[in-house]
C-alpha positions as CSV (number, residue, x, y, z in Angstrom):
1,M,109.1,-48.4,-172.8
2,K,112.5,-48.7,-171.3
3,A,114.5,-46.4,-168.9
4,V,117.9,-46.4,-167.4
5,V,118.4,-44.9,-163.9
6,L,121.9,-43.9,-162.9
7,A,122.4,-44.8,-159.3
8,G,126.1,-45.7,-159.0
9,G,127.6,-42.5,-157.6
10,K,129.0,-42.0,-154.1
11,G,127.0,-38.9,-153.2
12,T,130.1,-37.2,-151.9
13,R,128.4,-33.8,-151.5
14,L,125.8,-35.3,-149.1
15,K,128.3,-36.7,-146.6
16,P,128.0,-37.6,-143.8
17,Y,124.6,-38.9,-144.8
18,T,125.9,-41.0,-147.6
19,T,128.7,-42.6,-145.6
20,C,126.5,-45.7,-144.9
21,I,123.7,-45.3,-147.3
22,P,123.8,-44.7,-151.1
23,K,122.3,-41.3,-152.2
24,P,119.4,-42.9,-154.2
25,L,118.2,-44.4,-150.9
26,M,118.1,-41.1,-149.1
27,P,114.6,-40.7,-147.8
28,I,112.3,-37.7,-148.6
29,G,109.3,-38.1,-146.5
30,D,108.7,-41.8,-145.9
31,I,110.3,-43.2,-149.1
32,P,113.7,-43.0,-150.8
33,I,114.2,-40.6,-153.7
34,L,114.8,-43.5,-156.0
35,E,111.4,-45.0,-155.2
36,V,109.8,-41.7,-156.2
37,V,111.7,-41.8,-159.5
38,L,110.7,-45.4,-160.2
39,T,107.0,-44.8,-159.2
40,Q,106.9,-41.9,-161.6
41,L,108.5,-43.9,-164.4
42,K,105.9,-46.6,-164.0
43,R,103.1,-44.1,-164.0
44,D,104.3,-42.6,-167.3
45,G,104.5,-46.0,-169.0
46,F,108.1,-47.1,-168.4
47,D,107.8,-50.7,-167.2
48,E,111.2,-52.1,-167.9
49,I,113.9,-50.3,-166.0
50,Y,117.7,-50.8,-165.7
51,I,119.5,-49.4,-162.6
52,T,123.2,-48.8,-162.9
53,V,124.8,-49.4,-159.5
54,G,128.2,-49.2,-157.9
55,Y,128.7,-47.7,-154.5
56,L,126.8,-49.8,-151.8
57,A,125.0,-51.5,-154.7
58,H,123.8,-54.4,-152.4
59,L,121.7,-52.0,-150.4
60,I,119.8,-50.8,-153.5
61,Q,119.3,-54.3,-154.8
62,A,118.1,-55.5,-151.4
63,F,115.6,-52.7,-151.1
64,F,114.1,-52.9,-154.6
65,G,114.7,-56.5,-155.6
66,D,113.2,-57.4,-159.0
67,G,110.8,-54.4,-158.9
68,S,107.7,-56.6,-158.4
69,R,106.7,-54.6,-155.3
70,L,106.4,-51.5,-157.5
71,G,104.8,-53.4,-160.4
72,I,107.8,-52.9,-162.7
73,K,110.6,-55.1,-164.1
74,L,114.0,-54.1,-162.7
75,R,117.4,-55.2,-163.8
76,Y,120.8,-54.1,-162.5
77,S,124.1,-53.2,-164.2
78,H,127.2,-53.1,-162.0
79,E,130.0,-50.6,-162.4
80,A,133.3,-52.1,-161.3
81,Q,134.7,-48.6,-161.3
82,P,132.9,-45.2,-161.7
83,L,132.0,-44.7,-165.4
84,G,130.4,-41.3,-165.3
85,T,126.9,-40.4,-166.3
86,A,127.0,-41.8,-169.8
87,G,129.6,-44.6,-169.6
88,P,127.4,-47.1,-167.9
89,I,124.9,-47.1,-170.8
90,A,127.5,-48.8,-173.0
91,M,127.1,-52.0,-171.1
92,L,123.3,-52.0,-171.7
93,L,123.1,-51.3,-175.4
94,N,122.4,-54.9,-176.3
95,E,119.3,-54.7,-174.2
96,L,118.1,-51.3,-175.4
97,D,116.5,-52.0,-178.8
98,D,114.6,-48.7,-179.0
99,D,114.9,-45.1,-177.8
100,F,115.1,-45.0,-174.1
101,L,115.0,-42.5,-171.2
102,V,118.0,-42.1,-168.9
103,I,117.6,-40.2,-165.6
104,N,119.8,-39.5,-162.6
105,G,118.5,-41.4,-159.5
106,D,118.4,-38.3,-157.3
107,V,116.1,-36.0,-159.2
108,L,112.9,-34.7,-157.7
109,T,110.6,-33.4,-160.4
110,T,107.1,-33.3,-161.8
111,L,108.3,-33.6,-165.4
112,D,106.1,-35.7,-167.7
113,Y,108.5,-38.3,-168.9
114,R,106.1,-39.7,-171.4
115,S,105.5,-36.4,-173.1
116,M,109.3,-35.9,-173.3
117,Y,109.7,-39.3,-174.8
118,L,107.0,-38.6,-177.3
119,S,108.5,-35.3,-178.3
120,H,111.9,-37.1,-178.9
121,K,110.3,-39.7,-181.1
122,Q,108.3,-37.2,-183.1
123,N,111.5,-35.2,-183.8
124,K,113.5,-38.3,-184.7
125,A,116.3,-37.0,-182.6
126,A,119.5,-38.6,-181.6
127,A,119.2,-37.2,-178.1
128,T,116.7,-35.0,-176.2
129,I,117.7,-33.1,-173.1
130,A,115.3,-31.9,-170.5
131,V,116.2,-28.3,-169.6
132,Y,115.0,-26.1,-166.7
133,K,115.3,-22.4,-166.2
134,R,117.3,-21.7,-163.0
135,E,117.8,-18.3,-161.5
136,V,121.0,-17.7,-159.6
137,P,121.2,-14.6,-157.3
138,I,124.6,-13.0,-156.8
139,D,125.2,-11.5,-153.4
140,F,127.8,-9.0,-154.5
141,G,128.0,-5.9,-156.7
142,V,129.0,-7.1,-160.1
143,I,131.5,-4.9,-162.0
144,Q,131.8,-5.0,-165.8
145,T,134.8,-3.4,-167.3
146,D,136.7,-2.7,-170.5
147,G,140.2,-3.0,-169.3
148,D,140.4,-0.5,-166.4
149,I,137.4,1.5,-167.5
150,L,134.1,0.9,-165.7
151,I,131.3,-0.2,-168.1
152,D,128.6,-1.1,-165.6
153,Y,128.0,-1.7,-161.9
154,I,125.1,-4.0,-161.0
155,E,124.2,-4.4,-157.4
156,K,123.3,-8.0,-156.4
157,P,121.9,-9.1,-159.8
158,T,120.0,-12.3,-160.5
159,Y,121.1,-14.3,-163.6
160,S,119.0,-16.9,-165.4
161,F,120.3,-20.0,-167.1
162,E,118.9,-23.1,-168.7
163,V,120.4,-26.1,-167.0
164,S,120.2,-29.8,-167.7
165,M,117.7,-31.6,-165.4
166,G,119.6,-34.9,-165.6
167,V,116.9,-36.4,-167.7
168,N,117.6,-37.4,-171.4
169,V,116.1,-39.6,-174.1
170,L,118.6,-41.3,-176.4
171,N,118.6,-43.2,-179.6
172,P,120.7,-46.4,-179.0
173,N,121.6,-46.9,-182.7
174,I,123.2,-43.5,-182.8
175,I,124.9,-43.3,-179.4
176,M,126.6,-46.6,-179.9
177,K,129.1,-44.8,-182.2
178,Y,130.2,-42.6,-179.4
179,I,130.5,-44.7,-176.3
180,V,132.8,-47.7,-175.4
181,A,132.0,-50.3,-172.8
182,G,134.1,-49.9,-169.7
183,K,135.3,-46.4,-170.5
184,K,134.3,-43.5,-168.4
185,L,132.2,-40.9,-170.2
186,D,129.9,-38.1,-168.8
187,M,126.7,-37.1,-170.5
188,P,127.8,-33.6,-171.5
189,E,130.7,-35.0,-173.4
190,L,128.5,-37.6,-175.2
191,I,126.0,-34.9,-176.1
192,I,128.7,-32.6,-177.5
193,R,130.3,-35.4,-179.5
194,M,126.9,-36.0,-181.2
195,K,126.2,-32.4,-181.8
196,N,129.7,-31.8,-183.3
197,N,129.0,-34.7,-185.7
198,N,125.8,-33.1,-186.8
199,E,123.5,-35.5,-185.0
200,L,120.1,-33.9,-184.1
201,V,120.1,-33.0,-180.4
202,M,116.9,-31.4,-179.1
203,C,116.0,-29.6,-175.9
204,Y,112.7,-30.3,-174.1
205,R,111.0,-27.6,-171.9
206,E,108.0,-28.1,-169.7
207,A,106.4,-26.1,-166.9
208,C,107.3,-28.3,-164.0
209,Y,109.1,-28.5,-160.6
210,W,112.7,-29.7,-160.5
211,L,115.4,-30.1,-157.9
212,D,118.6,-32.1,-157.8
213,I,119.2,-33.3,-154.2
214,G,122.9,-33.6,-154.6
215,R,123.7,-30.9,-151.9
216,I,122.6,-31.0,-148.3
217,E,120.7,-27.7,-148.6
218,D,118.8,-29.0,-151.7
219,Y,118.1,-32.3,-150.0
220,E,116.5,-30.5,-147.0
221,T,114.5,-28.4,-149.5
222,A,113.3,-31.5,-151.3
223,I,112.0,-33.0,-148.1
224,G,109.7,-30.0,-147.5
225,E,108.6,-29.8,-151.1
226,F,107.7,-33.5,-151.2
227,E,105.7,-33.4,-148.0
228,S,103.7,-30.3,-149.1
229,R,103.2,-31.5,-152.8
230,R,103.2,-35.2,-152.5
231,E,100.3,-35.7,-154.9
232,S,102.0,-33.7,-157.6
233,F,105.0,-36.1,-157.4
234,L,103.2,-39.4,-156.9
235,G,99.8,-38.6,-158.4
236,C,97.6,-40.9,-160.6
237,K,98.6,-42.0,-164.1
238,R,98.8,-39.3,-166.7
239,K,95.6,-39.1,-168.9
240,Q,97.7,-38.9,-172.0
241,S,97.1,-41.7,-174.4
242,L,99.8,-44.2,-175.4
243,Q,98.2,-44.6,-178.9
244,V,100.4,-41.8,-180.3
245,L,103.5,-43.7,-179.3
246,K,102.3,-46.9,-180.8
247,D,101.7,-45.2,-184.1
248,L,105.3,-43.9,-184.3
């Protein structure tokens, strides 16, 4: 199975850390976040992985090389200019001959990528989005009105939302109609284009841990979580059989 890891961003929200080091090489514990992602992908059966690189690309390539150290096959795709979270995929479509997983290179999660991929294949979907329930506390009293008339007054509520985890599975034969090589495109825009054209877009939910390390406070949280739950992130190979995938 093939996967695309998006690792070309500048990590602006993590400055000054990312001034000299690309965000995917930021260490959590004793290894970079990108190595955690690659190790998990290998564990779940993804053995051919493309990394899209841009900012400080030479450091990422020097660290991971061809992937042999991790037991995987790595290839790199260079962005001459930032192409968003979906645009870089257009340059790889000739290499992606089957449904593939695409993931942000700064995600810390225990998501079972193989199960998500299997769900996508069984549904014959154009795209599948991993979603996560996130609770957002509001530190103020929230006022609801109808014009100038008070309707409700809620003190420091907590709202729940389902958010994208930055992990998707895509059908290359379908998405090629919506992306153009060299043109910037973000994943939400790609997904909405497909949905508006009546393509089947599914959402995948799973009880798991998830954190995007894009902000300094989340990065610091990720370090603690990784150290305390290392086995859950880097544990042994899933017991799930690959035979179901082979039968699809």
